[in-house]
N, C-alpha and C positions, 0 to 999 in steps of 0.2 A: 787409694787415696792419692793417686797420681793422675795428672792430666797431661796434655801435650802443649808444647810451645813451638811456634813456627817462626823462624827469623827470616823476614822478607820472603816467606813461603818456600824456603829451601831446605831447612833442617828441622827435624823433629826431635824434641828434647823433653824429658820428663820434668815436671815441676812439682814443688812441694813447698809448704810453709816453712819459713826459716826457724831456727832454734828459738824457743820462747825467751831465753835469757838475753837475747840481743835487744837493745833499746833504741836502735836507729829506726826511723820511720821512712816509708816510701823509698825503698831501694830493692834491688835484686842482687843476689849473690850467685856468682858463676865461677866454676873451676877455671884455672888458667888455660887448660887445654881446650875447653869449650870456648873461652874468650878468643883464643887464637883462631879456632875454626870459624868463628863468627866475625872475625876481623874487628873486634872491639877490645878496649883496654880498661883497666880500673879507672874509675872517675869519669868515664864517658857517660853522656846522657842519651838515653833511648826512650822511645815511647812504647809503653806496654798497652796493647789493645785487646780487650775482651770483645770480640766481634759479636758473640751471641747475646751480649747484654748492652751493646752499643756504648761501651765505656772505654776511655783511654786516659792515660796519665803519663807525664814525663818523669823519669826516675834516673837515679845515678847507679852505675854498675860498681859492685865491690866483689872482691874474690871471696870464695867460700872458705870454710875451715879446712884444715889438712885432711880430715877424714872423708871429705867429699872430692878430693883431688882426682880420684880414679873413676868418678861417676860422670855420666853424661846427664847432668841435672841443672836446674835453675831453682834457686830458693827465693820465694817472695816474702817480704815482711808481712806479718799478719795484718797490719794496717792497710798495706797495698792490696792484699787479697780481699779485704773487706770493702775498700773503695771500689774495686773492680767487680765486686760481687762474684768472685770466682767460685764455681761449683766444681770441685775436683772430680775427676772421672767423666765430666761432661764437656766443659768449656775448652775451646782452643784459643790460646793467646797468640798474638802476633807481636814481635819485637821489630821496631824499625827506627832508624836514625832520623827519619823525616817526619815532620808533623803531618797529621792526616790531611790530605789535599782537599781543597774545596770540591764539592760534588754538586752535580746538577739537581734541580728540583724535579720530582716525579709527578706525572699527571695521573698515573694509574698503577695500582698494585693489586695483584691477584694472590690470595693466600689459600693454603690447603692445610687441613688438620693432619698431623702425623698419625694420629690414632684413627682407625676406621670407624669408631663409634660416632653416633650422631651427637653433636654438642651444640649447646645454645651459647653463642657468643654475640656480644653487642659490638657491631663494627665501629660505632662512634667512639666507644671506650677504647677499642684497640687503636683506632686512629689517634686519639688523644695521647695514648701511651707512646706511639711511634713518632709523633710530630717532632721535627728537629733532629731525628736520628738518621744516621746513614745506614742503608740496607743494601743487600745485593741478592741477585737471583740464587736460589738454592739454599740460602741461609735459613737456619732454624732458630726460632726464639720461643721463649716460654711466656705465656700470658695467662694469668688466672689458672694455673696448674695444667694448661693445655699447651702442647708443643705444636707450633705452626710453622709451615715451610713457605717461603716466598717463592712463588711459581713464576710470575712474570712481572716485569717492570716496563712502563712506557713513559718516556721514550726508552728504547732498548739500549741501556747503558750498563756498564759493569756494576756500578754502584750509583745510588741516588739518595736523595733526602726527601722524607715525607714533609709536606707543607700543608697548610690549612686547606688548600684547594685540591689536594690529592684525592682521587676517588679510590676507595678500597672495596674489594669484593672478596667473598669467601666461596670457594668451590664447595658445592653441596655433595655429600657422599651419595653414591648411586646404589 
């Protein structure tokens, strides 16, 4: 039931849903020792990004309860986990103090299925799903129960955004 969080791609931390009796929405709870290691403080605002679902949200940081003080963990409110569509054991979340930067538009994207089985996917539906989202090479996402990996972007940029004119192709299994 745990996943990983990466803070500015430096530290790996387990994540879990916060205690159900907490009534606060859209926050993350972090032990003080982890806050110190990440150079953040209570009431700081950070962006939590679920890169595999192309979702992000700005949240406030709060300390965890005393029983979590010795853990290297971050607890998400259940509302936040829902908004970000977090799938524990699968998703990697990124915490950053900066808003997601503007990214260039992509001309071409090449996708490959993660499963070696032959699958029937409609590229126009996948494109519609991806329009407006920021993607990067090597990223894996789920569409219609199929896991797809982004193999190549043109122009060759670290990250890019799918637009209406982006051409998408799917590698055929051999």
